[in-house]
N, C-alpha and C positions, 0 to 999 in steps of 0.2 A: 158706462157698463159695456158697451161694445169695445172699449179699448182693452180692458181687463180681459175679456173673452180672446181678442186677438193675441194678446201678449200671452194668455195661458196656451193657446194653440201653437205659437211658436215655440214657447218653452217645451211643450211637448215633442214636438218635432225633433228640436234639437237634441232633447233628452234620448229619444229613441235611436237618431242618428249616431249620438256618442255612443249608446249602449251596444247596438249592432257593430258599429265601425269598430269599437274597441276590442269587441270579440274576434271579429276577423284580424285586426291587427295582432292580438294576441296569438291567434292561432297561426298568424304568417310567421311572426317572429319565433315562436317555438318550433315551427316546422324548419325555419331558416336555420336554427341552431342545433337542431336534432344530430346526433352524430351520424355520419355518412361511412358505412362500413365497407371495407374491402373484402370480396367475397370470391370464394373458388368452389368449384363444384367438385363433388367426389366422382371417381370415375374408374372403370373397370379396364385393367390393362396388365402389362408386364412389369415386373421390377426386378433390376439386376443389382444383385448384392456385390460388392467390390471393395477393394483394400487399395489405395494409392500409396506410392512410394517413388522415390527418385534413386537413380543408380548410375553407376560408370561404366562407360563400356571399355572393355579391355580385350586384347586376344586371349585366346584360350591357354596359349603358352608362350613366353618370350625367351628364346634362345638368344643367351650372350655369347658372342664370338670374340675370343682374346688372342693374344700371341704368347706362345711359349719362350721365343728367343727376342732378343733385343736388337736394335739397329734402327737405321732411318727407313721410312715408307718410301719405295721406290716407284711403284705403280697402284692406281685405284682403279679397279673394273667394275665397280658398281657404285651407285649412289641412293639417296633416299628413294623409297618408294619401288626399287627394282625387284622385281619377282625373279627368285633364284631358285636352282635345282640342287639336289644332295651333289657334293663334290664340285660344284662350279667354283672357279677362280673368283676370290673377293678382292684380294690385295696382295703385293709382293713386297718383300723386305729384302734391302739391298744383301745378296747372300756371298759378296766377296770373302769376308772373312771365314765364313762357314766352308766356302769352297776350299779356301787355302787350308783350312784344318782337315778336310777330307784328304787332299794331296799329302798333307804331313803324315797322316794315319795310314796312307797307303803305302808310303816309302817305308813307315815304320813296320808294317806287315810284312813287306818283302824282305826286310833285314831280318827279322824274326824267322822266316821261312829259311832264308840262307844260311842262319843259325843251327836251324834243326838238320839241314843237309850235311854241315859241316860236322857236327856232333855225331850225327849217323856214321860218317865215314870214319871218323876217330874210334869209334865204338866197334866198327867192324874189323879195323886195323888191330885193335885191344883183343878182339875176339880170336882173330887169327892167331895173333902171337901165343894167346893161351893154349891154343889147340896144338901149335908146334910144340912148345914146352912140354906138354903132356905126353906128347907122341915120342920125344927124346926121353923122357922119363920112362915110359914103358920100355923103350929099346935098351936103355943101359941106366941104370939108376945114378950112376957116378958122373953122366953127362951134364945135369942139371941139379942145383941143390933145391931144397924146399923152400928156401927163403926166395929165390929167383921164382919158384912157383908162384908164391903168395903175392908176389909184386905183380905178375901178369894178371892173376884173379882181381886183386883190388883195383888195379887201373882199369880193368873191363866194367866192375861194379860202379866206380866213378862216372865213367862215360855214360852207363845208363842212366844214372841220377841227373848228368847234365842234360841229357836228352829229354827227360821230363821236365827239367825247367825250361829247356828250350820250347818245347812243345807247349807249355803254360804261356810262355811269353807270346806265342803265336796267337793263343785263345785270347789273351789281353789285348793284342795289338787289332786282332779282327773285332772285337768289341768296342774298341776306341774308335775303329773306321764306321761301325754302325752308328754309333752315336753322333758322329760326325755327320754323316749321311741322312741320320733323322733331323739333325738340325738345319741342314740345308732344305729338307723337305717342308719343315716348320717355316721357311722363310715365305712359303707359299700358302696364304691363308684360304681356306676353301670354307663352302657352307656345309654345316653338318645335316641340314634338312632342307626340305622344299618350303618355301615361304616367301614372305615380302621382307624387305629392308626397311624397318620403320624408324632406325636410328643408326647415324654414322658418327663415329666420335674422332675420327683421325681425318687428316689431309695429307697431300702429297708433300714430302720430305720432312715430315714430322718424325721425331726421334723417339723410339720406344725404349723403354727401360724396363727389363722383365726380372730383374735381379731378386726383388724383394716382393712384387706383387704382379700378379698377371693384368696386363692392360687391357681395358675393354675396347674393342674397336667396333663391333656391328651389333646390333640388337635385331633378330629376325623373328618374327612372327609367323610360325607355320599355321597352314590351314584356315587362313583369314577368309578364304572364299565359302569355305566349309562352315564354318562357325565362330562365332563372337560370343563373349560372355558378357553379363551385365550384372556388377556387383551392387545389389540394392540392399538398403538399410530399412529394416522392418522394426517397428515399434513391436514392444513386448506383448503389448495388449492384442495385436493383430496377428501374433506368429502363429496361434492355433488355427485362425481362419486359412492362413497360407497352407499349413499342413493339410487341412481339409481340401483346399483347392488343387493342391498336389496330388491326393489320391483319389480326387475325382476327375483328374486331368482336365480341369477347366481351363479355358483360353486366357492368355495374357496379351494385352495390346499395349504398346508403348509408342511413344515419339520423341523426335530428337529436334533441337532448335534449328538444325541446319536444313530440315525438311518440314515446316511446320504444318503443312498442308496434307502430310502422309502419314496414316496410322500403320504401323508394322504388326502383324498379326500372327505370324508363325513362331513365336517365342515360347519356351517350355521351362517349367523349373526344374533344372538339373540337381540342385543340392541346398538344403538348408543347414546351415552350419551351425554348431552348437559353441561357437567361440563369440560370447557377447563382447559389444562394445559400449561402455559407460560414459557419458559426456553429459555434463551438468545434471546429475542423478536421472538420466533418460538413457534407457536401456535399449539397445536395437541389436538386432541379429542379422549377420549377413546371408542374403538369400542369392544363389547364382542362377540367374537366368540365361539360356542359351538360346541363340538365335541364327538363323542362316544369314549369310551377307554375300551372296553370289555377285552382285554388282558394285561390291566394295563401297558402299554408300555409308555403313558405318564405320567411323574410324576411332582408333584407340583415344581415349580420354574426354569423348563426348557424354553429355549429361543426358539422361534418358529419363523421362516422365512415365512411370508404369502405372498400369489398373491391371491388379490381379482379381478377375471374376472367380467370386466364390460359391455363388449360386444364381440362378435364374428363376423366378416365380413368374408362372404363367396364368394370365386371366384372374388376377386377384383384385380385390377392392383396395384403393389406395387413395391416402388423402394427403394434401400439402403439409409439409413440416411447419409451414408457418401456422397454420391453425393449432398445431400442437402447443406452439410458443406464445400464442396471443393470451394475455391476460387482461380481461376488462376492469374497469372501475366499478365499485359497489353500485354507484348511480346508474349505471348502464344495463345491469342486470335485474330481472324481475325479482320480487322479494322471496319467492318460493324458493329460488336457486343460489341465492346469496351464501347459502351454506358451504356450497362448492368453491366459493373464493378461498375459505380458509383451508380446504383440502388443497387447493394448488399452491398457497403459500407454504403449507407444511411440507409438500413435496419439494418445493424449490429450495427450502432450508436444509433439507436432507441431503440434497444433491451437493449444496455448497459446503456442508460440513465433511462430506466425504474427501474434500482436499485439505481440511484442517487437522490440526493436531489431535484434537478431541473427536476421533472417530468411533463409532459404535462397534461391538463385537462383529467378527467376521459373519457368524450365523445370522445376525440380525440384518446385516449389510445385505447379504444374499437373499433373505425373504424380502426385504424392502425393495431390491431390483426387481424381484418378481412381482411384487405389488405394484410396481411403477408402471408396468404395462397396462394397467387399467388407468385411462386417461379421461379428461373432461375437455371437449371442446364446445364451442359456441355457435349456435344458430339464431336467427332472427325469429323473435315471437310475433306470431299473426295478430290481428286486431281479435279475429274470432277466439284465438286461445286466451288473450288478454281477458275479453269478455267472460268467457267461461271460468277463468279464475276468479274474476270479480262477482260471479253469480249473476250476469245479465246478458246471457247468450240469447241471441235472436233478437234483442232490444236496438232500436236505431238511436243514434246520437253519436258520441264521441268517448273513445278510450284512450286517456293519455292525452295526446296532441292531435290526433288524426281522426278525421271522421269516419265512422264505419261504412256509411253509404257512398264515400268517394269511391270512384271506378279506377283512379290511377293504380300504377304497379306498387309504388311505395305505399299508397294507402292501406295496402294488405297487410302492413307489418305495423306493430305497435310502437317501434322504436328502442324497444328493450330487447335483452338477449335472453334465451334460455340455454340451459345445460344440456349435453347430449353426453351420455357416457359410452366409451368405446373401449375394447382392448387390442391393443396394437402388436405388432410381430416385427419382421426385418423392416429396415429402413435404407434408403441411400441419400444422396446429398440433397434430393428434391421431394421424394415421397415416401410416406410409410405405410406399410400393409395394415389394413383393418382386419382383425380376425373375427370380431363380435360386436354388436351393438346395435341401436335403433337407426343409424344411419343407412342409407341406400345409395347406389348408383344414381348421381344426378343430383342429389342433396346439396344444398349451399351452405358452407361453413364461413365463418368469419374469420379473416387472416390478419385483420389490421384495421384502423381508422384513417379515413381519407382527411387530408387538410380542408379546411374551411373554405369554401368558395369566396372569390373576393365579390364584394358587393357591387 
């Protein structure tokens, strides 16, 4: 009898241990396997709306200096990166054949001038002969015949015509001389502008042939210290924002790989060109950005990474973008809010269909875009809220897997998520503006799920 009682007591103790130990083990495993959420707080601050683009630096103007005459390069007076002034000598072409042409044309001009003098003398003699014949005719009509008078008159007229020809020859010879002197001047290549030589395409001794095409000798960039241009390619979807930024005179920031730790801030939008470029069905528009370059840090051909500030919102409530993209599983959401998962799926499908061939009508698309500003984000449900939803508010015990009476921080939450509806506004690469909703500054929203901890 005593053995039966002893066995009964032992079995009862073992059963109690198994019962209470099993409950604790069950709670421990449930707590261990409960999702651990990544959280982020809503905060009040500033939000900068911007558009990013890349562009290439170029001088405002490139002046190509060529040669009008042919010949070997005799001297070079400038090199790459030389700063030049208007009229400064850049190079010299061997002028010997052009100097010889000048000497030839000077001699031709002297010959023509001497011919004019000779014809003038002959003309004066013819005029004198005609006057004497007329005087004899007046003195006695029988002294000279009419035929002889005509001979003197036509001789004088012929010499007058010869004088005109000789004078025209002088003009022609003088023009030839001026042409040859101009060719000599063209053998001295001078700068037409103030600027910097950014390219030199000739070497000493190189022979130029300018008969068919003007050879390009130098490329000079004027005003490189005053201003440089950035030719940025902006997507068609952002060109409206760029126009708004230009009208509002918003700042522009850019950097170049040569100075990765420096941000250039004095740039302005100078022009938005309406000449689109299409590449692989992507339409971009060139936007010309002007920037000073007093230290000549910015060189032609550099790639610039630009940020066009469109607007800046001050003192607004903002939410991390990860919270808007988080989509929990059905088992992680309390039953009352599982209907919002279907809404999220519908919105996601609509966004995906926008890039497909079967797109909705334009007016419906616009309406859907406006409706998309109403979003669902997820916050942790507290044990008290879970108890109220279950109709057991204020009772001790457990809700889900966590005891209500537990004082730890995680014990305040049931392990499930509840939906919070908000309306969003502008966004940048990290945060989005919260226009309205039940969330306030400091509230925590779920942005993801942490990986399980190692045992």
